[in-house]
Every structure is written in C-alpha cells, then in structure tokens.
NUDOGU-230983 format. One record per residue (C-alpha): residue number from 1; y, x, z. Coordinates in Angstrom, 3 decimals, padded with zeros to 6 digits. Each point is the difference from the previous one (the first is absolute). Layout:
# residues N
[site NUM,[Y,X,Z]]
...
***
This chain:
# residues 292
[site 1,[000.008,-000.294,-000.170]]
[site 2,[003.453,001.755,-000.830]]
[site 3,[003.790,-001.089,000.259]]
[site 4,[002.315,000.640,-002.646]]
[site 5,[003.763,-000.618,-000.135]]
[site 6,[001.064,-001.751,-003.342]]
[site 7,[003.305,-000.962,-001.192]]
[site 8,[000.069,-003.783,000.083]]
[site 9,[000.367,-001.385,-003.564]]
[site 10,[-001.281,003.216,-002.005]]
[site 11,[-002.349,-000.443,-002.804]]
[site 12,[-002.762,002.031,-001.494]]
[site 13,[-001.473,001.759,003.267]]
[site 14,[-002.880,001.786,-000.266]]
[site 15,[-001.991,001.350,002.870]]
[site 16,[-003.029,001.829,000.293]]
[site 17,[-002.793,-001.402,002.774]]
[site 18,[-003.213,001.873,000.823]]
[site 19,[-003.152,-001.828,000.133]]
[site 20,[-003.138,000.777,001.697]]
[site 21,[-003.291,-001.474,000.549]]
[site 22,[-001.824,-001.027,002.807]]
[site 23,[-000.870,003.099,001.071]]
[site 24,[002.997,001.527,-000.243]]
[site 25,[-000.425,001.644,-003.221]]
[site 26,[002.473,000.291,-002.737]]
[site 27,[-001.225,-002.893,-002.382]]
[site 28,[000.938,000.444,-003.674]]
[site 29,[-000.732,-001.845,-003.477]]
[site 30,[001.737,-002.977,001.579]]
[site 31,[000.962,-002.335,-002.994]]
[site 32,[002.923,-002.291,000.075]]
[site 33,[-001.831,-003.272,-000.465]]
[site 34,[-001.712,000.768,003.255]]
[site 35,[003.021,000.315,001.851]]
[site 36,[001.632,-003.050,001.745]]
[site 37,[003.596,-000.074,001.772]]
[site 38,[001.348,-002.015,002.313]]
[site 39,[003.828,000.022,001.658]]
[site 40,[002.215,-001.703,002.288]]
[site 41,[003.551,000.279,000.697]]
[site 42,[001.646,-000.156,003.470]]
[site 43,[003.375,-001.998,-000.290]]
[site 44,[-000.904,-002.644,-002.675]]
[site 45,[-003.691,-000.234,000.808]]
[site 46,[-000.926,000.417,-003.917]]
[site 47,[-003.533,000.605,-000.559]]
[site 48,[-001.886,001.063,-003.469]]
[site 49,[-003.701,001.408,-000.609]]
[site 50,[-001.265,000.903,-003.334]]
[site 51,[-002.219,002.313,-001.954]]
[site 52,[001.109,003.545,-001.104]]
[site 53,[000.857,000.724,-003.630]]
[site 54,[-000.515,002.898,-002.186]]
[site 55,[002.940,002.631,000.315]]
[site 56,[000.517,003.630,-001.293]]
[site 57,[000.671,003.152,002.190]]
[site 58,[004.083,-000.117,001.128]]
[site 59,[000.542,-003.084,-002.200]]
[site 60,[001.200,-002.691,001.548]]
[site 61,[-001.841,-003.698,-000.255]]
[site 62,[000.188,-002.641,002.653]]
[site 63,[-003.243,000.165,002.383]]
[site 64,[-001.415,002.480,-002.084]]
[site 65,[-002.563,002.410,000.677]]
[site 66,[-001.434,003.054,-001.252]]
[site 67,[-001.950,003.132,001.705]]
[site 68,[001.982,003.605,-000.131]]
[site 69,[-003.170,002.117,-000.930]]
[site 70,[-003.652,-000.091,001.689]]
[site 71,[-000.138,003.596,-000.654]]
[site 72,[003.100,001.120,001.414]]
[site 73,[001.122,-002.544,002.171]]
[site 74,[-002.910,-001.963,001.151]]
[site 75,[000.569,-003.752,001.766]]
[site 76,[003.767,000.270,-001.138]]
[site 77,[001.542,-002.933,-001.896]]
[site 78,[003.452,-001.340,-001.435]]
[site 79,[000.847,-003.307,000.984]]
[site 80,[002.770,-001.783,-001.523]]
[site 81,[001.824,-002.224,002.938]]
[site 82,[000.723,-003.677,-001.022]]
[site 83,[003.953,000.167,-000.759]]
[site 84,[-000.519,-003.371,002.072]]
[site 85,[-000.871,001.123,002.989]]
[site 86,[002.992,002.369,000.699]]
[site 87,[002.686,-002.442,-001.443]]
[site 88,[002.842,-000.570,002.230]]
[site 89,[-000.477,-002.686,002.750]]
[site 90,[-002.347,001.774,001.936]]
[site 91,[000.139,003.256,002.580]]
[site 92,[-003.727,000.812,-000.107]]
[site 93,[-002.835,-000.510,-002.399]]
[site 94,[-004.154,000.824,000.595]]
[site 95,[-002.514,000.242,-002.806]]
[site 96,[-003.705,000.211,000.268]]
[site 97,[-002.077,001.729,-003.086]]
[site 98,[-003.783,-000.865,000.203]]
[site 99,[-003.050,001.118,-001.836]]
[site 100,[-003.409,-000.473,000.113]]
[site 101,[-001.387,002.701,002.183]]
[site 102,[003.258,001.356,001.011]]
[site 103,[001.926,000.315,003.189]]
[site 104,[003.108,-002.566,-000.379]]
[site 105,[003.079,001.737,-000.702]]
[site 106,[003.159,-001.584,001.807]]
[site 107,[003.184,001.265,-000.803]]
[site 108,[003.619,-000.801,002.047]]
[site 109,[003.156,-000.223,-001.207]]
[site 110,[003.373,000.350,001.697]]
[site 111,[002.564,-001.543,-002.601]]
[site 112,[003.321,001.506,000.649]]
[site 113,[003.428,-000.933,-001.827]]
[site 114,[000.374,004.155,-000.066]]
[site 115,[-000.819,002.151,-003.115]]
[site 116,[-001.497,002.841,001.665]]
[site 117,[-000.165,001.731,-003.655]]
[site 118,[004.279,-000.211,-000.100]]
[site 119,[000.789,003.398,001.577]]
[site 120,[003.950,-001.256,-000.047]]
[site 121,[-000.022,-003.602,001.717]]
[site 122,[-003.736,-000.973,000.406]]
[site 123,[001.021,-002.743,-002.620]]
[site 124,[002.154,-001.775,002.481]]
[site 125,[002.813,-002.258,-001.504]]
[site 126,[002.440,000.580,003.405]]
[site 127,[-000.410,003.896,-000.360]]
[site 128,[002.297,001.455,-002.958]]
[site 129,[-002.258,001.616,-002.732]]
[site 130,[001.624,003.171,000.027]]
[site 131,[-001.149,003.616,001.778]]
[site 132,[001.613,000.683,002.882]]
[site 133,[003.098,002.570,-000.536]]
[site 134,[000.773,-001.979,-003.391]]
[site 135,[002.703,-002.484,-000.390]]
[site 136,[-000.978,-003.513,001.356]]
[site 137,[-002.481,001.280,001.804]]
[site 138,[-000.773,-000.655,003.733]]
[site 139,[002.905,001.979,002.310]]
[site 140,[-001.419,002.667,001.881]]
[site 141,[001.841,002.598,002.215]]
[site 142,[001.349,003.183,-001.975]]
[site 143,[002.697,000.746,-001.937]]
[site 144,[-001.308,-000.467,-003.577]]
[site 145,[000.015,-002.970,-002.507]]
[site 146,[-001.003,-003.317,001.984]]
[site 147,[000.283,001.919,003.406]]
[site 148,[002.159,-000.793,003.336]]
[site 149,[001.204,003.202,001.629]]
[site 150,[-000.468,-000.641,003.852]]
[site 151,[000.804,002.319,002.506]]
[site 152,[-001.187,-001.184,003.510]]
[site 153,[-000.336,-003.697,-001.049]]
[site 154,[003.484,-000.326,-000.962]]
[site 155,[000.287,-000.493,-004.076]]
[site 156,[002.767,002.479,-001.151]]
[site 157,[002.743,-002.391,-001.491]]
[site 158,[001.622,001.208,-003.733]]
[site 159,[003.097,-000.993,-000.958]]
[site 160,[-000.632,-000.010,-003.758]]
[site 161,[-001.867,-003.367,000.861]]
[site 162,[002.891,-001.332,001.946]]
[site 163,[002.722,000.888,-002.752]]
[site 164,[-001.853,-000.192,-003.047]]
[site 165,[000.929,003.396,-000.750]]
[site 166,[-000.080,003.728,001.032]]
[site 167,[002.433,001.056,002.751]]
[site 168,[002.570,002.738,-001.335]]
[site 169,[001.779,000.543,003.588]]
[site 170,[000.645,003.601,001.056]]
[site 171,[-003.122,001.224,001.765]]
[site 172,[000.540,-000.777,003.859]]
[site 173,[002.783,-002.406,-000.280]]
[site 174,[-002.095,-003.178,000.301]]
[site 175,[-001.588,001.143,003.109]]
[site 176,[003.333,001.145,001.425]]
[site 177,[001.526,-003.522,-000.526]]
[site 178,[-002.910,-001.576,001.221]]
[site 179,[000.528,002.109,003.076]]
[site 180,[003.639,-000.403,000.616]]
[site 181,[-000.280,-003.721,-000.782]]
[site 182,[-002.360,-001.089,002.579]]
[site 183,[000.387,002.682,002.422]]
[site 184,[001.866,-002.183,002.194]]
[site 185,[-001.422,-001.277,003.492]]
[site 186,[001.795,-003.520,-000.567]]
[site 187,[001.137,-000.532,-003.432]]
[site 188,[002.518,-002.957,-000.640]]
[site 189,[-000.282,000.205,-003.542]]
[site 190,[-001.866,-002.735,-002.202]]
[site 191,[-000.355,-001.276,-003.508]]
[site 192,[003.087,-002.132,000.374]]
[site 193,[002.008,003.253,000.535]]
[site 194,[-001.417,001.491,-003.484]]
[site 195,[000.397,-003.377,-001.762]]
[site 196,[003.502,-000.621,000.907]]
[site 197,[002.761,-000.218,-002.650]]
[site 198,[003.363,001.302,000.097]]
[site 199,[000.889,002.124,003.439]]
[site 200,[-002.777,-000.610,002.984]]
[site 201,[003.104,000.679,002.682]]
[site 202,[003.350,-000.789,-000.220]]
[site 203,[001.948,003.224,-000.903]]
[site 204,[003.787,-001.621,-000.091]]
[site 205,[001.405,-002.529,002.167]]
[site 206,[002.161,-003.079,-001.374]]
[site 207,[002.427,001.769,-002.134]]
[site 208,[003.939,-000.079,001.032]]
[site 209,[001.207,-001.663,-002.606]]
[site 210,[-000.739,-002.271,-002.877]]
[site 211,[-003.479,002.123,-000.681]]
[site 212,[-001.354,003.583,000.269]]
[site 213,[001.288,000.899,-003.661]]
[site 214,[003.534,-001.248,001.056]]
[site 215,[-000.288,002.675,002.969]]
[site 216,[-001.514,003.030,-001.671]]
[site 217,[003.227,-000.657,-002.004]]
[site 218,[002.331,-000.397,002.796]]
[site 219,[-001.454,003.196,001.212]]
[site 220,[000.432,001.665,-003.107]]
[site 221,[003.756,-000.977,000.255]]
[site 222,[000.229,001.277,003.320]]
[site 223,[-001.194,003.258,-000.900]]
[site 224,[002.624,000.770,-002.658]]
[site 225,[002.495,-001.221,001.735]]
[site 226,[-000.823,002.002,003.210]]
[site 227,[-000.511,003.143,-002.285]]
[site 228,[003.637,-000.402,-000.912]]
[site 229,[-001.368,-000.601,-003.696]]
[site 230,[002.160,-003.474,-000.608]]
[site 231,[001.273,-000.216,-003.160]]
[site 232,[-002.029,002.943,-001.647]]
[site 233,[-002.346,-000.063,-002.382]]
[site 234,[-003.091,-000.642,002.030]]
[site 235,[-003.538,-001.284,-000.793]]
[site 236,[-003.001,-000.706,002.434]]
[site 237,[-003.620,000.122,000.144]]
[site 238,[-002.160,-001.368,003.002]]
[site 239,[-003.918,000.665,000.527]]
[site 240,[-002.036,-002.441,002.109]]
[site 241,[-003.453,-000.312,001.238]]
[site 242,[-001.118,-003.363,000.947]]
[site 243,[003.299,-001.048,000.037]]
[site 244,[001.203,002.679,002.240]]
[site 245,[002.815,002.162,-001.394]]
[site 246,[-000.989,003.193,000.310]]
[site 247,[002.334,001.926,-002.196]]
[site 248,[003.660,-000.418,-001.245]]
[site 249,[001.706,002.416,-002.367]]
[site 250,[003.413,-000.217,-001.117]]
[site 251,[001.489,001.861,-002.969]]
[site 252,[003.740,000.810,-000.824]]
[site 253,[000.823,000.256,-004.096]]
[site 254,[003.285,001.374,-001.243]]
[site 255,[000.646,-003.186,-002.045]]
[site 256,[-001.220,-003.757,000.097]]
[site 257,[-001.820,000.480,-003.291]]
[site 258,[-002.052,002.675,001.512]]
[site 259,[-000.697,-002.060,003.223]]
[site 260,[-000.892,-002.803,-002.195]]
[site 261,[-002.669,002.270,-001.952]]
[site 262,[-001.216,001.655,002.675]]
[site 263,[-002.167,002.318,-001.531]]
[site 264,[000.016,002.466,003.479]]
[site 265,[001.839,002.457,-001.995]]
[site 266,[002.842,-000.655,-002.226]]
[site 267,[003.193,000.138,002.057]]
[site 268,[-001.771,-000.220,003.155]]
[site 269,[002.263,001.903,002.987]]
[site 270,[-002.159,-000.578,002.970]]
[site 271,[-002.617,-002.079,001.106]]
[site 272,[-000.717,-001.226,003.999]]
[site 273,[-003.497,-000.831,001.233]]
[site 274,[-001.563,-001.668,002.950]]
[site 275,[-003.646,000.063,000.619]]
[site 276,[-001.813,-001.842,002.672]]
[site 277,[-003.771,000.836,001.170]]
[site 278,[-001.959,-001.902,002.074]]
[site 279,[-002.554,001.427,002.115]]
[site 280,[-001.900,-001.620,003.461]]
[site 281,[002.648,-002.642,-000.325]]
[site 282,[002.840,002.609,000.175]]
[site 283,[002.722,000.183,-002.859]]
[site 284,[001.510,003.331,-000.531]]
[site 285,[002.742,000.060,-002.618]]
[site 286,[001.193,003.284,-002.112]]
[site 287,[003.390,000.135,-001.840]]
[site 288,[000.747,002.224,-002.701]]
[site 289,[003.205,000.710,-002.073]]
[site 290,[-000.092,001.907,-003.216]]
[site 291,[003.138,001.125,-002.074]]
[site 292,[-000.557,000.141,-003.769]]
***
C-alpha cells in the first residue's frame, strides 16, 4: 500500500505498481484483461470500477495496463490513473488493483491544489508566477529587485517613492534640516503655520496715516526735509521685507531732469543711505553719506 501526492484536476497521470503473488514473489506476465480496478473518492463519495485496457509504455491511456519488462524489472507495471479519480471535488482517493493469483495492490492519492512540479509558485494562483528577485515576485529581505531593505525590523524609507523623483539635495542638508526642525522639546508649529498666506505674524501696527504706503511717503518727505534737501533735485528708493522698511536711499542730482531720470550716475551729486537690520528682535540702524 502506497500513498502518493497528486495535483487535483490534473490529467494523464501514470504510476508504477509492483505486483507479487501469494508467496510474496514478484509476479510477471499479468495481462491487462485479467486486471480490474476500483476506486473511491473522499469528498464527493464518487466510485467507479472496471477492467484495465491495453496501453503502451510511457503513453497514457485511461485505466491502461502494461508490463514494463519481465526480464529487467519483474513484477513492475504501469497503470494509467483514471482522470475522473483525481478530478476536482475530492481531497483523497483510493484505488485497488486486482489480478488472479496476485496480492491486491492498493494505492492512496492525496489530492492537493499545489503542483509539486512547479518550482516557481507551486501552481498556486495567489502566488506570483515570477522567480524570487525578479520584478513582480514575492518580496524578500534584501536590496535587489523585489526586495525590502530592513534593519533591526525597520524598513528603510526612500524619498524617491515619496517625491516621485530622485532627491537632488546637497549631501547632508536634508538630515541637518530634520534635526534643526524637530530638535525642539515642545514645538508649537503645526501645518496651519506652514499653510498660511501672507504674513503669519503682524509685522507692522495700524498705519498712522491713511495707509502704510502713505506713511512710507511721509518718511521719505521727512528725510528730505531733515537732511536740508528740500527744494533740491532728490530721488529716493526704499527696500522692504515683509512690509518692513529695511533701507532708504536718497540721491541728490544737479538738475531736476537728472533726478527724474535717476540712473544713479548722470548728474549725481551725493547719496544718503539709512539701513535697518533685525537680529534677535532688535533693530540696528546704519547711516552713510557719499559725495560723488
């Protein structure tokens, strides 16, 4: 009695059986017409029996029987398992082969959904039919194709997958930025700060005049007056950052036309510059007067 593993639903399966007589000696010359078969299936209780038919060596015939070689392999025969015996619907099957003057040969078949001849995915439809290490295969730990790089049980994240493109930062900048941003015991910044439009914090109070622009114009006029440049040919430029004036430059020209053109050179007599810098909440002011 032998137990075999066969893929359920497979067809054209040939097995080799060994037949002995009542004394235990190998029995030869058993013709197909003197051999009967009978099988039963576990799972759907299907049964069938009949007499074997002629077959050729290594050529499948349903319930076919052929002796391999009485001289070289005495007692060995090939039998074609009926396709209906291993069809879908059962989990096990048992077949008995009988011949006059011989011991009954009983064969058990364990029917599985796996194909043991499939070295890639065992014939399982839920497993990719791709060799390990190839695109589309099951993931494995490693660094190659279809592999996940894991250290200490933690998967290494890759910003290429997050950004959709290769990272082009200067080496070390990203790590330094993360350390700088998150190295805070009790951070108060959240995404509402990042997503804000305009100035997140009020940099200027309410204007003294009609508007901030009007206040700036007044500052320029007062600067001209305080410098004693009223009535002279003066052009001014202010620099702002976030609504805050960081620098004012006044340029005095020899004629009104040159002041209107204001190219910074033609007819320029002198220029005066006031610069404010901000550091740690403090304002530092520097002044310079240049004669041309």
